[in-house]
N, C-alpha and C positions, 0 to 999 in steps of 0.2 A: 043126311046132308043132300041138298038138291044139286043137280048137275051144274048149275050156274055158280054155286059156292065151292065147288071142288077146287082145291089148290092146283094152280097151273104153273108151268115153268115161266121164267121171266128172262128178259134180255139183259145184256150187260149194262145198258143205259139206265137200268133201274138202281144201279149201285154207284157209290161215290168214290170209293178207294178199293184198291186190289192188292192182294198178296199172292205170290206164287209159292206153292208148297209141293214138294216131291212126295209121291206116295212111296211106301216102303214095302218090302216083301212081306213083313209081318202084318201089314194092314189087311191083306186078303184073308178071307175066311174059307171054310171048307167048300163053299159054293162058288169060289173063284172070283169074288168081287170084294171090294172094301167093305168091312163090317160096319154096321150102323154106328157103333160106339165111337169109331174113329172120326166121324163127322163132327161130333161134339168137341173133340180135341182140336179140330181145325177151327171151329168157332172161337174157342178160347185163344188160339194162336193168332188169328187175324185181328181180333179185338185188342188183346193185350199188347201185341207187337206194335200196332198202330198207336196206341196210347203212350207206350214207352218212347217210340220214335218221335212223337210230337212233344215229348217232355212233360206230360201231365200224369204219368204213372211212374212212381219210384217204388219198386217192389222191395227195396231194402230199407229205405229211410222215410218213406212217405207216411203221413199220419192218417190218410184216408184210403180205404181199400174198397173194392167192389166185390160183393158176394152174390153169387148166382142164386136166384130164388125161383126161376122158371126157365125151362128150355123145351124146345119142340123142333121137329124137322119133318119135312115131306121129301120123298124120294121120287124122281122121275126117270132116271136112267142110271145104269150101273157105272161105277168107276172101278178100275182095277190096276194093280201094280203091273207094269211100270209107268202108268200114265202120270202126268203132272197136272195138278189142279190149280186153278186161279180162284181164290176166294174173294168175292165182292162184299163190301161192307157199306151199310147205311144205318142211320139212326131214325127210328120211327117215332119215338116219343121221349121227351125229356121232362121228368118230373122234378120236384124239389130235391129229392134224394135218390131218384131211380132213373134208369135209362133202359129203353128197349132197343137192343141192337138187332139188326136183321142181316143175315149172311146168305149169300148165294154161292153155291159151289158149281164151278164150271170146269169141264174137262178143257185143258189148254187148247185155245183156238176155237172152241165151240161157241156159238152165239147165244144159246139158251142154257139155263141152269139144269144141272143133273140132279140137284137137290137145293132146297132152300129151307131156312129155319130162323129161329130167333132165340135169344136169351135175354133175360132181364137181370141187370145188376142193381142191387140196392147198395148205395155207398154208405159206409159206416166208419166211425172212428176206429182206428186200428186197435187201440187199447180197450175201449169200453164195449166195442161191437154194437153200439147204438147208432141208428141212422143219423146222418149228418148232411147238411146242405152241400150240394155240389160246389166244389171250388170254382171260382170264376174262370180260371185258365182252362179247366176241364170243360166247362160249359161252352167256351168259345170253340174248342176243338170239336165237341159234339155237334154244335150248331152247323159247322161246316160239312157234316156228314148227313144232314137232313135233306 
């Protein structure tokens, strides 16, 4: 990987929506910082909470669900309990049945990401688990995050 393509921290202005998340004692690992696996739970939290609050994800009765098929994260600075993080959210790509969400993790009040990553949801019919077209109300919410 060349120096110019090396992932770099990003500013808050690169993201469209934010969610505050408190770190927990159990998030720290033996090295004194939040363990890498916790970041992926933050990604799930920021995306799914946003969709639920916007009324386009019904985890109990909805007929369309998003399944994660790819995830990735780059780390720039440590996060540790008891810090609070602010997770920024944007949508990089909307396909016919898939979405690439990108998430920036900021230590509360910091201007640049401590980490950033993405995951891709493929939306499927809840019963058949076969890909399905994105519902129009979901597409509208996703477009606002681009």
